[in-house]
N, C-alpha and C positions, 0 to 999 in steps of 0.2 A: 293230634290233641294224642292227648295217651291214652289206651287203655290200661293201665297197668290205676292195681286198687291202691291205696294212702293209707290202709288203718294197720295197725303191730297186730299182728300171730303174734298170740301170749304163748312163753314157753311155758315146756308141766313141769308141775314139782321136778325137779331136779331127783329126789330120790321120796320113797313111798316107806310106810315104818314095813318092818319082816310082823308078820303078826304075831309069830310060833317063837318070839324073844322077849319084843317090846311092850311095857308099862301100858297101863292102861293113860298115864298124861301123855306118850308120844301117840299113842292112837289117835287120840282125842285132837291133840295136834296138827296128827296128820285127816282131818277129817276135815278142821277149819283151815288147813292150807288146801283140802281135796277142793271147799266149795269155792272160794276165791277166786281157781282156776276157775271154776264150772263158771263163775261171773265175767272173767274174766276175753272168756270162749263167749259166752252169751252177746257180751260189748264187742265185742270183735266182731260178730258174724251178724250183728245189728247196721255196724261201720261199712260193710262190706257190702251187704243187702241195701241200705240206698245208695254209697256210692255204687253199686250198678245201674239201680232206677236214673243214675242220675244219668247215668256214659251212656244206656239202653239212650236213651232218650235225646241225647242230645244226634245219632245213628242210627235215630228212624227215618225209614224214608228206602226206599229201593237201591237207590242210587249204596248204599251202605249195610245192603244184605249182607255180604262174604264179611264185614268187618265186625259183625252187630251179631252173627254169629261168632266170628270168632269167639271174641269177648265172653259171652251168654258160655262157648263150652272153656276157659279160664275161669270163671263166677265158678263156676257152676265146680267143677275141681279142687278150689279152694274153696269154699263153701262145705263140700260133703269134707273135703280134709278134715278139715277142725273138728266137723261133728263126727268124725273116725275117732282121729286121739282123741276125743272128748271123750265118746268110749268105750278106750282103752286103756285110759287114764283112769276111769271110774271103776271097771269089768277088774282090774288091777289089786284096786284099790279097795274093794269089795272081796276079792281072795286073800285078802291080808285079812281087813277083822274076821270072815270062816275063822281063820288058823287061829287068828284072834281067838276068839272066842272057845277053839275047842280047847287051848294051853289053858284057857283062865276057869276051869271049869271045876 
């Protein structure tokens, strides 16, 4: 029984607009791109959570205790990595929003 998660990890946006030099339209496009990325990450997190629940049910019982523990550790790392990547991406964009607001005053 494979212990892999069958969900596709979404790539973060290739680039984030530079708030110091971007136009309002470019920032708005960046915001839309970021919103799509956040939605894709949410879908991914839901997918791995559903997969994890199925796998944990399959490896229930004392016989599979070690395997279940390793799987939960792997699942938790994937989940946390995705949340951290989303947070970093949002923070980067928020910094560019602040720069945009400064340059557009």
